[in-house]
TORTIMI-267858 format. One line per 10 residues: number of its first residue (from 1); for each residue x negated, y negated, z of N, C-alpha, C, O. Coordinates in pm, 1 decimal, always signed. Last residue first. Layout:
<rs>
NUM) X/Y/Z/X/Y/Z/X/Y/Z/X/Y/Z | ...
</rs>
This chain:
<rs>
117) -2313.0/+767.6/+7688.3/-2432.2/+748.8/+7604.7/-2395.1/+677.3/+7476.6/-2481.6/+652.0/+7392.7 | -2201.7/+778.3/+8008.7/-2165.8/+730.4/+7875.6/-2295.6/+701.3/+7799.6/-2377.1/+619.8/+7842.8 | -2113.0/+1024.4/+8252.2/-2212.4/+936.7/+8191.1/-2164.3/+899.2/+8050.9/-2096.1/+976.6/+7983.7 | -1955.7/+1116.5/+8548.4/-1937.2/+1086.1/+8406.6/-2046.6/+989.7/+8362.7/-2070.4/+887.1/+8426.5 | -1971.3/+1386.9/+8769.1/-2022.2/+1252.7/+8740.6/-2009.3/+1231.9/+8589.5/-2047.3/+1319.1/+8511.3 | -1769.2/+1594.7/+8983.5/-1820.3/+1555.9/+8851.6/-1865.9/+1409.7/+8846.9/-1807.9/+1322.1/+8911.0 | -1889.6/+1696.3/+9310.2/-1787.3/+1636.6/+9222.8/-1847.9/+1593.5/+9090.2/-1966.0/+1559.3/+9084.7 | -2112.9/+1981.1/+9306.0/-2045.0/+1870.5/+9373.6/-1933.8/+1819.1/+9283.2/-1889.3/+1888.5/+9191.8 | -2191.3/+2180.9/+9145.2/-2229.6/+2193.5/+9286.3/-2166.4/+2083.6/+9371.0/-2166.3/+2091.9/+9493.8 | -1995.1/+2340.7/+8887.3/-2050.2/+2222.4/+8953.4/-2089.2/+2252.6/+9096.5/-2029.4/+2338.1/+9161.9
107) -1867.0/+2557.2/+8790.8/-1981.5/+2510.2/+8712.0/-2054.4/+2394.9/+8780.3/-2162.7/+2355.4/+8737.0 | -1642.2/+2600.9/+8942.1/-1760.5/+2681.4/+8973.7/-1883.4/+2646.2/+8889.0/-1991.9/+2699.3/+8912.6 | -1444.0/+2441.6/+8827.9/-1510.3/+2394.8/+8949.3/-1637.0/+2474.5/+8979.8/-1730.6/+2420.0/+9038.3 | -1427.0/+2378.8/+8483.9/-1420.5/+2479.5/+8589.5/-1502.6/+2433.1/+8709.6/-1617.0/+2390.3/+8694.4 | -1274.2/+2076.9/+8375.1/-1395.0/+2159.2/+8385.4/-1376.5/+2257.4/+8501.4/-1317.6/+2223.3/+8603.9 | -1122.9/+1842.0/+8163.8/-1103.9/+1951.2/+8258.6/-1229.6/+2037.5/+8255.5/-1284.1/+2067.2/+8149.3 | -1051.7/+1495.2/+8107.0/-1137.3/+1613.1/+8091.7/-1099.0/+1715.3/+8196.9/-1049.5/+1681.1/+8304.3 | -930.0/+1207.5/+7925.9/-921.4/+1307.7/+8031.9/-1013.9/+1424.9/+8000.8/-1049.4/+1450.2/+7885.7 | -934.9/+858.0/+7882.5/-980.3/+987.6/+7835.0/-971.0/+1084.6/+7952.5/-1001.0/+1047.7/+8066.1 | -785.6/+559.5/+7786.8/-797.8/+660.3/+7891.8/-832.4/+793.6/+7827.9/-768.3/+836.9/+7732.1
97) -897.2/+236.9/+7684.8/-853.8/+372.3/+7651.2/-872.6/+461.5/+7772.0/-964.9/+441.4/+7850.9 | -886.3/-99.5/+7559.7/-897.9/-3.1/+7669.0/-849.3/+132.4/+7620.4/-770.1/+141.4/+7526.6 | -1037.6/-392.5/+7406.9/-959.0/-269.2/+7404.5/-985.4/-183.6/+7526.8/-1090.9/-192.4/+7589.6 | -1207.4/-612.7/+7398.3/-1084.6/-622.9/+7476.2/-1000.2/-496.7/+7479.6/-899.1/-493.8/+7549.7 | -1348.5/-526.0/+7087.4/-1346.4/-621.9/+7198.2/-1208.7/-629.8/+7265.4/-1107.1/-650.6/+7199.1 | -1292.1/-169.6/+7036.3/-1314.2/-305.6/+6987.8/-1306.8/-401.5/+7105.7/-1262.9/-362.2/+7213.7 | -1440.8/+139.6/+7092.8/-1348.6/+37.7/+7143.0/-1389.2/-97.9/+7087.2/-1506.3/-135.4/+7090.7 | -1473.3/+472.4/+7022.9/-1504.4/+339.7/+6972.2/-1396.9/+244.4/+7024.5/-1277.6/+265.8/+7003.2 | -1601.2/+779.0/+7139.6/-1507.2/+669.8/+7158.9/-1560.1/+542.9/+7095.1/-1677.4/+508.9/+7110.7 | -1595.4/+1121.3/+7102.7/-1670.9/+1000.6/+7068.7/-1573.3/+884.0/+7062.5/-1474.4/+888.9/+6989.3
87) -1377.6/+1281.5/+7227.3/-1519.9/+1298.8/+7253.9/-1604.8/+1176.6/+7220.9/-1681.0/+1132.1/+7306.7 | -1079.3/+1344.2/+7413.1/-1146.1/+1275.4/+7302.7/-1295.6/+1281.0/+7331.8/-1336.1/+1284.8/+7448.0 | -1014.6/+1517.1/+7610.9/-904.2/+1473.1/+7524.9/-958.0/+1397.1/+7403.8/-889.2/+1386.6/+7302.3 | -1240.7/+1791.2/+7670.4/-1211.5/+1648.2/+7664.5/-1089.0/+1621.5/+7577.8/-1062.7/+1694.7/+7482.5 | -1352.5/+2036.3/+7858.0/-1245.1/+2017.4/+7760.3/-1195.2/+1873.3/+7768.0/-1119.1/+1836.7/+7857.6 | -1674.0/+2161.5/+7878.9/-1581.7/+2060.8/+7931.6/-1478.2/+2037.1/+7822.6/-1514.2/+2019.6/+7706.1 | -1872.7/+2452.7/+7942.2/-1783.8/+2372.5/+7858.4/-1700.1/+2274.6/+7940.7/-1661.8/+2301.5/+8054.5 | -2131.5/+2233.9/+8058.0/-2047.9/+2280.8/+7947.7/-1993.5/+2418.4/+7983.0/-2063.5/+2495.2/+8049.1 | -2285.2/+1944.9/+8188.7/-2217.5/+2071.0/+8216.1/-2132.0/+2105.5/+8094.8/-2068.1/+2018.3/+8035.9 | -2605.8/+1793.4/+8147.0/-2462.7/+1800.6/+8115.0/-2410.6/+1940.3/+8145.0/-2481.2/+2039.9/+8129.2
77) -2836.0/+1774.8/+8428.2/-2799.6/+1804.9/+8289.6/-2648.5/+1807.6/+8271.2/-2573.1/+1822.1/+8367.4 | -2862.7/+1492.0/+8661.0/-2853.3/+1632.5/+8622.6/-2815.5/+1652.7/+8477.1/-2768.9/+1560.4/+8410.4 | -2859.4/+1240.0/+8758.0/-2974.9/+1276.6/+8675.9/-2967.9/+1420.1/+8623.9/-3056.8/+1464.5/+8551.3 | -2614.4/+1229.0/+8895.5/-2651.4/+1121.4/+8803.2/-2763.5/+1162.0/+8708.4/-2763.2/+1123.2/+8591.6 | -2451.0/+1552.4/+8888.6/-2532.0/+1450.2/+8955.0/-2572.7/+1347.1/+8850.7/-2566.4/+1374.3/+8730.8 | -2306.6/+1720.6/+8735.0/-2275.1/+1721.1/+8878.9/-2368.6/+1632.0/+8959.4/-2367.0/+1634.5/+9082.5 | -2159.2/+1574.9/+8434.5/-2261.3/+1652.3/+8506.2/-2224.6/+1652.5/+8653.7/-2124.6/+1592.9/+8693.8 | -2035.2/+1501.3/+8116.7/-2003.6/+1529.3/+8255.2/-2116.7/+1612.3/+8314.2/-2164.2/+1707.6/+8252.4 | -2027.0/+1236.5/+7874.7/-2074.0/+1366.9/+7921.4/-2043.0/+1379.5/+8069.7/-2026.6/+1279.4/+8139.3 | -1911.8/+1059.3/+7594.1/-1898.4/+1085.8/+7736.1/-1950.5/+1225.2/+7766.2/-1922.3/+1320.4/+7693.4
67) -2039.1/+835.7/+7363.0/-2020.1/+976.7/+7393.4/-2015.0/+995.3/+7544.2/-2105.6/+951.1/+7614.8 | -1932.6/+582.4/+7138.9/-1985.3/+619.3/+7270.4/-1946.5/+763.6/+7302.9/-1835.2/+807.4/+7273.8 | -1891.6/+426.9/+6901.9/-1928.4/+568.1/+6897.3/-1994.9/+612.8/+7026.8/-2101.6/+674.2/+7024.3 | -1934.6/+106.9/+7028.4/-1922.4/+187.4/+6907.7/-1976.2/+328.4/+6927.1/-2092.1/+347.1/+6964.2 | -1787.1/-139.7/+7161.9/-1848.4/-18.9/+7216.4/-1829.4/+85.5/+7106.9/-1722.3/+144.8/+7094.0 | -1843.6/-480.6/+7065.1/-1783.5/-348.7/+7045.0/-1859.2/-242.9/+7125.0/-1978.8/-255.7/+7151.4 | -1811.4/-793.3/+7252.7/-1864.9/-704.5/+7149.6/-1791.7/-572.6/+7145.4/-1690.5/-554.1/+7213.0 | -1687.3/-948.5/+7446.3/-1805.4/-1002.6/+7379.8/-1859.5/-913.7/+7268.4/-1947.9/-957.6/+7194.9 | -1486.7/-850.2/+7600.8/-1445.1/-924.7/+7482.3/-1564.0/-976.7/+7400.3/-1544.7/-1041.3/+7297.3 | -1556.6/-510.9/+7707.3/-1555.4/-656.4/+7725.2/-1515.4/-724.0/+7594.2/-1511.4/-659.8/+7489.2
57) -1349.0/-226.9/+7721.9/-1460.0/-295.5/+7657.0/-1445.9/-445.8/+7679.5/-1335.9/-500.5/+7671.5 | -1275.4/+34.6/+7945.2/-1237.4/-95.5/+7889.0/-1363.5/-164.0/+7837.7/-1469.2/-159.8/+7900.6 | -1146.2/+352.2/+8039.4/-1252.6/+273.1/+7978.3/-1197.7/+140.5/+7930.7/-1085.3/+134.1/+7880.9 | -1084.2/+583.9/+8278.9/-1026.0/+463.5/+8218.9/-1140.6/+376.1/+8170.7/-1222.8/+330.8/+8250.5 | -1077.9/+918.6/+8297.2/-1173.8/+809.2/+8279.6/-1102.2/+695.6/+8208.2/-1064.1/+708.4/+8091.8 | -1004.3/+1186.7/+8503.2/-946.5/+1079.8/+8421.8/-1046.1/+964.8/+8418.1/-1093.2/+918.8/+8522.2 | -1035.2/+1530.7/+8544.3/-1104.3/+1402.0/+8547.1/-1033.0/+1305.4/+8453.7/-1004.7/+1338.7/+8338.6 | -986.0/+1805.4/+8738.6/-921.7/+1722.5/+8636.3/-981.0/+1582.1/+8652.0/-976.8/+1523.4/+8760.1 | -1155.3/+2103.6/+8798.8/-1148.8/+1961.4/+8826.6/-1077.3/+1896.4/+8709.1/-1104.8/+1928.6/+8593.5 | -1019.1/+2426.8/+8890.0/-1070.7/+2327.7/+8795.3/-1074.2/+2189.1/+8858.2/-1005.9/+2161.4/+8956.8
47) -879.7/+2603.0/+9042.7/-1020.0/+2633.9/+9017.8/-1083.2/+2541.7/+8914.4/-1187.8/+2573.3/+8857.7 | -665.7/+2356.1/+9155.5/-695.2/+2499.0/+9162.7/-843.6/+2524.1/+9144.3/-925.1/+2472.9/+9220.9 | -778.2/+2075.4/+9089.3/-654.7/+2140.2/+9045.7/-680.9/+2290.1/+9040.7/-714.2/+2344.8/+8935.6 | -898.3/+1783.2/+9228.7/-916.3/+1928.1/+9222.7/-781.2/+1988.1/+9189.2/-680.8/+1956.0/+9252.9 | -967.9/+1484.2/+9051.6/-880.7/+1561.2/+9140.1/-910.9/+1709.7/+9121.4/-944.6/+1754.7/+9011.8 | -1111.1/+1170.0/+9000.5/-1133.8/+1314.3/+8999.7/-1036.8/+1380.3/+9097.0/-1024.7/+1337.3/+9211.7 | -1140.8/+890.8/+8801.2/-1058.8/+954.0/+8903.8/-1075.6/+1104.3/+8890.5/-1056.8/+1160.1/+8782.4 | -1333.7/+612.8/+8715.3/-1322.1/+757.9/+8711.7/-1238.3/+805.2/+8829.9/-1261.5/+765.2/+8944.0 | -1359.4/+353.0/+8504.2/-1302.9/+387.5/+8634.6/-1272.3/+536.3/+8627.8/-1193.9/+580.4/+8543.8 | -1599.3/+155.2/+8331.5/-1527.0/+280.6/+8349.9/-1475.3/+291.1/+8492.7/-1538.3/+244.8/+8587.8
37) -1678.9/-80.0/+8075.2/-1651.3/-50.8/+8215.7/-1573.2/+78.6/+8224.4/-1491.6/+109.3/+8137.6 | -1913.1/-180.6/+7855.6/-1810.6/-79.2/+7871.9/-1795.8/-47.6/+8019.6/-1887.8/+4.8/+8082.3 | -1980.2/-472.6/+7686.3/-2001.0/-401.3/+7812.6/-1884.3/-306.0/+7830.6/-1768.6/-347.1/+7821.6 | -2059.3/-457.9/+7336.3/-1972.6/-495.5/+7447.8/-2008.7/-416.2/+7571.7/-2061.8/-305.4/+7562.5 | -2306.3/-565.3/+7121.3/-2263.3/-456.2/+7208.1/-2179.0/-510.2/+7322.8/-2222.8/-597.8/+7397.3 | -2276.6/-685.3/+6794.0/-2287.9/-721.1/+6935.7/-2229.8/-609.0/+7022.0/-2117.8/-563.4/+6998.6 | -2435.9/-471.4/+6553.5/-2314.2/-533.1/+6605.5/-2338.4/-576.2/+6750.3/-2413.3/-510.1/+6822.1 | -2646.3/-341.0/+6432.1/-2673.3/-469.2/+6497.8/-2547.0/-544.1/+6539.1/-2549.9/-665.7/+6557.8 | -2563.5/-118.5/+6299.9/-2657.6/-99.1/+6410.5/-2681.3/-226.4/+6490.1/-2730.7/-221.1/+6602.7 | -2413.8/-234.7/+6098.8/-2346.7/-154.5/+6200.1/-2435.0/-134.7/+6322.5/-2386.3/-134.2/+6435.6
27) -2599.6/-354.8/+5932.1/-2507.0/-440.1/+6007.2/-2440.2/-363.3/+6120.6/-2412.9/-419.9/+6226.4 | -2717.8/-130.3/+5809.6/-2795.8/-215.0/+5900.3/-2703.7/-297.7/+5989.9/-2727.6/-309.2/+6110.1 | -2618.2/+42.2/+5623.0/-2547.0/+31.4/+5750.3/-2625.3/-47.8/+5854.8/-2601.4/-33.6/+5974.7 | -2571.8/-20.1/+5282.3/-2667.0/-18.1/+5390.9/-2589.7/-39.0/+5521.2/-2505.0/-128.0/+5529.3 | -2428.0/+170.6/+5013.1/-2423.9/+65.9/+5114.5/-2528.3/+89.7/+5222.4/-2567.7/+203.0/+5250.1 | -2412.6/+373.7/+4833.6/-2522.1/+278.7/+4815.8/-2522.6/+167.1/+4920.5/-2608.4/+79.0/+4916.7 | -2187.7/+526.2/+4867.2/-2314.9/+586.4/+4904.9/-2431.5/+489.5/+4894.8/-2540.2/+520.4/+4943.5 | -1947.6/+303.2/+5016.6/-2000.0/+377.7/+4902.2/-2137.1/+430.4/+4941.4/-2196.1/+383.6/+5038.8 | -1685.4/+316.4/+5265.0/-1817.0/+277.5/+5216.7/-1849.0/+353.7/+5087.8/-1785.8/+454.3/+5055.3 | -1461.8/+253.0/+5528.2/-1481.5/+285.4/+5387.9/-1618.6/+236.7/+5344.1/-1662.0/+128.0/+5382.2
17) -1435.4/+389.6/+5837.1/-1497.9/+277.9/+5766.6/-1520.9/+322.9/+5624.2/-1592.0/+420.7/+5600.8 | -1213.5/+470.3/+6106.9/-1271.5/+498.0/+5976.4/-1333.2/+371.3/+5919.0/-1289.0/+260.3/+5948.5 | -1126.9/+618.8/+6402.8/-1181.7/+497.3/+6343.3/-1251.5/+536.0/+6214.1/-1337.9/+623.6/+6212.5 | -830.4/+759.3/+6544.0/-956.1/+774.4/+6471.1/-997.4/+640.1/+6413.1/-912.7/+557.8/+6378.5 | -628.7/+917.2/+6780.8/-676.1/+788.6/+6729.2/-811.6/+812.6/+6663.1/-897.8/+879.0/+6720.6 | -326.5/+1101.5/+6854.3/-468.2/+1092.9/+6823.2/-501.0/+955.2/+6768.0/-414.3/+885.3/+6715.6 | -84.2/+1048.9/+6981.4/-132.8/+1186.0/+6971.7/-282.6/+1185.1/+6946.5/-357.1/+1259.4/+7010.3 | +95.8/+823.6/+7177.6/-21.5/+844.3/+7093.7/-66.4/+989.3/+7099.2/-84.5/+1046.0/+7207.0 | +446.0/+807.3/+7161.1/+329.3/+848.0/+7239.1/+212.9/+877.5/+7144.9/+229.0/+947.6/+7045.0 | +680.4/+757.7/+7023.9/+581.5/+650.5/+7030.7/+458.7/+683.2/+7113.2/+374.3/+596.1/+7134.2
7) +847.4/+965.1/+6982.4/+876.4/+881.6/+7099.7/+776.6/+767.6/+7116.2/+786.3/+689.6/+7210.9 | +737.5/+1100.1/+6768.6/+862.0/+1025.2/+6744.4/+902.0/+937.6/+6862.1/+981.7/+845.3/+6845.6 | +380.7/+1038.4/+6813.4/+496.9/+1124.1/+6795.3/+622.4/+1038.1/+6781.3/+613.3/+915.4/+6782.3 | +118.1/+882.7/+6618.5/+208.1/+887.8/+6733.3/+322.1/+983.9/+6705.2/+357.0/+1008.8/+6589.8 | -206.4/+814.2/+6537.2/-94.4/+901.0/+6504.2/-11.3/+914.5/+6629.9/-62.2/+952.7/+6735.3 | -399.7/+537.5/+6428.2/-338.4/+614.2/+6535.0/-223.4/+697.1/+6479.7/-152.9/+655.4/+6387.8 | -703.6/+420.7/+6311.3/-576.1/+474.1/+6275.4/-526.1/+554.7/+6395.0/-601.5/+630.9/+6455.5
</rs>
Protein backbone atom coordinates (compact mmCIF):
# COMPACT_ATOMS: atom_id res chain seq x y z
CA UNK A 1 0.00 0.00 0.00
CA UNK A 2 1.31 3.45 -0.86
CA UNK A 3 0.26 6.81 0.51
CA UNK A 4 0.80 9.79 -1.78
CA UNK A 5 0.27 13.51 -1.36
CA UNK A 6 -2.03 15.56 -3.61
CA UNK A 7 0.80 16.04 -6.14
CA UNK A 8 1.31 12.27 -6.47
CA UNK A 9 4.57 12.16 -4.49
CA UNK A 10 4.97 8.99 -2.43
CA UNK A 11 4.88 9.66 1.31
CA UNK A 12 5.06 6.10 2.58
CA UNK A 13 4.83 2.51 1.36
CA UNK A 14 3.90 -0.55 3.44
CA UNK A 15 3.50 -4.24 2.64
CA UNK A 16 0.73 -6.13 4.38
CA UNK A 17 -0.31 -9.78 4.36
CA UNK A 18 -3.67 -10.87 5.73
CA UNK A 19 -3.58 -14.02 7.78
CA UNK A 20 -5.32 -15.89 10.56
CA UNK A 21 -3.53 -17.10 13.66
CA UNK A 22 -3.72 -20.69 12.39
CA UNK A 23 -1.86 -20.15 9.13
CA UNK A 24 1.59 -21.55 8.52
CA UNK A 25 4.22 -19.18 7.08
CA UNK A 26 6.38 -21.95 5.62
CA UNK A 27 5.65 -20.67 2.11
CA UNK A 28 6.94 -17.21 3.02
CA UNK A 29 10.32 -18.57 4.10
CA UNK A 30 10.68 -20.47 0.82
CA UNK A 31 9.83 -17.75 -1.69
CA UNK A 32 12.33 -17.51 -4.55
CA UNK A 33 14.93 -14.94 -3.49
CA UNK A 34 15.58 -12.16 -5.98
CA UNK A 35 19.02 -10.64 -6.41
CA UNK A 36 19.05 -7.19 -4.84
CA UNK A 37 21.32 -4.69 -6.57
CA UNK A 38 22.32 -1.44 -4.91
CA UNK A 39 23.88 1.80 -6.07
CA UNK A 40 25.12 3.99 -3.23
CA UNK A 41 25.79 7.72 -3.50
CA UNK A 42 27.45 9.49 -0.57
CA UNK A 43 27.79 13.26 -0.19
CA UNK A 44 29.15 15.32 2.66
CA UNK A 45 26.64 17.91 3.88
CA UNK A 46 28.32 20.00 6.57
CA UNK A 47 28.77 17.82 9.64
CA UNK A 48 26.68 14.98 8.18
CA UNK A 49 26.85 12.43 5.42
CA UNK A 50 23.81 12.19 3.14
CA UNK A 51 23.48 8.71 1.66
CA UNK A 52 21.23 7.69 -1.22
CA UNK A 53 20.72 3.97 -1.90
CA UNK A 54 19.04 2.95 -5.16
CA UNK A 55 17.78 -0.63 -4.84
CA UNK A 56 16.45 -2.88 -7.59
CA UNK A 57 15.23 -6.46 -7.39
CA UNK A 58 15.81 -8.98 -10.16
CA UNK A 59 12.83 -10.45 -11.96
CA UNK A 60 13.54 -13.96 -10.62
CA UNK A 61 12.21 -13.50 -7.08
CA UNK A 62 11.37 -11.23 -4.15
CA UNK A 63 13.60 -9.31 -1.79
CA UNK A 64 11.53 -9.73 1.35
CA UNK A 65 11.96 -7.68 4.53
CA UNK A 66 15.54 -6.59 3.84
CA UNK A 67 17.24 -4.44 6.47
CA UNK A 68 19.78 -1.77 5.57
CA UNK A 69 22.60 -0.92 7.98
CA UNK A 70 25.38 1.63 7.77
CA UNK A 71 28.94 1.20 9.01
CA UNK A 72 32.34 2.71 8.28
CA UNK A 73 33.88 -0.51 6.93
CA UNK A 74 32.70 -3.76 5.33
CA UNK A 75 33.32 -5.76 8.50
CA UNK A 76 32.74 -3.02 11.06
CA UNK A 77 29.81 -2.75 13.45
CA UNK A 78 26.69 -0.79 12.55
CA UNK A 79 26.75 2.92 13.30
CA UNK A 80 23.88 4.50 15.24
CA UNK A 81 21.97 6.72 15.13
CA UNK A 82 21.24 6.75 11.42
CA UNK A 83 18.10 8.49 10.19
CA UNK A 84 16.63 6.36 7.37
CA UNK A 85 13.73 7.25 5.08
CA UNK A 86 12.69 3.57 5.35
CA UNK A 87 14.07 0.70 7.38
CA UNK A 88 12.79 -2.73 6.29
CA UNK A 89 12.37 -3.05 2.53
CA UNK A 90 10.30 -5.49 0.50
CA UNK A 91 10.66 -5.44 -3.29
CA UNK A 92 8.70 -7.62 -5.68
CA UNK A 93 10.27 -8.94 -8.89
CA UNK A 94 11.45 -6.04 -11.08
CA UNK A 95 10.69 -3.34 -8.49
CA UNK A 96 13.04 -0.51 -7.55
CA UNK A 97 13.16 1.87 -4.61
CA UNK A 98 15.36 4.71 -3.38
CA UNK A 99 16.16 4.97 0.32
CA UNK A 100 18.01 7.86 1.95
CA UNK A 101 19.95 8.14 5.19
CA UNK A 102 21.68 10.84 7.20
CA UNK A 103 24.43 10.22 9.74
CA UNK A 104 26.75 12.49 11.73
CA UNK A 105 30.20 12.53 10.12
CA UNK A 106 31.97 12.32 13.49
CA UNK A 107 30.52 8.81 14.03
CA UNK A 108 32.57 7.48 11.10
CA UNK A 109 36.28 7.05 10.45
CA UNK A 110 35.75 6.93 6.67
CA UNK A 111 32.91 7.08 4.16
CA UNK A 112 29.73 5.15 5.00
CA UNK A 113 29.33 1.55 3.83
CA UNK A 114 25.81 0.15 3.30
CA UNK A 115 25.04 -3.49 4.09
CA UNK A 116 21.81 -5.33 3.35
CA UNK A 117 20.74 -8.15 5.67
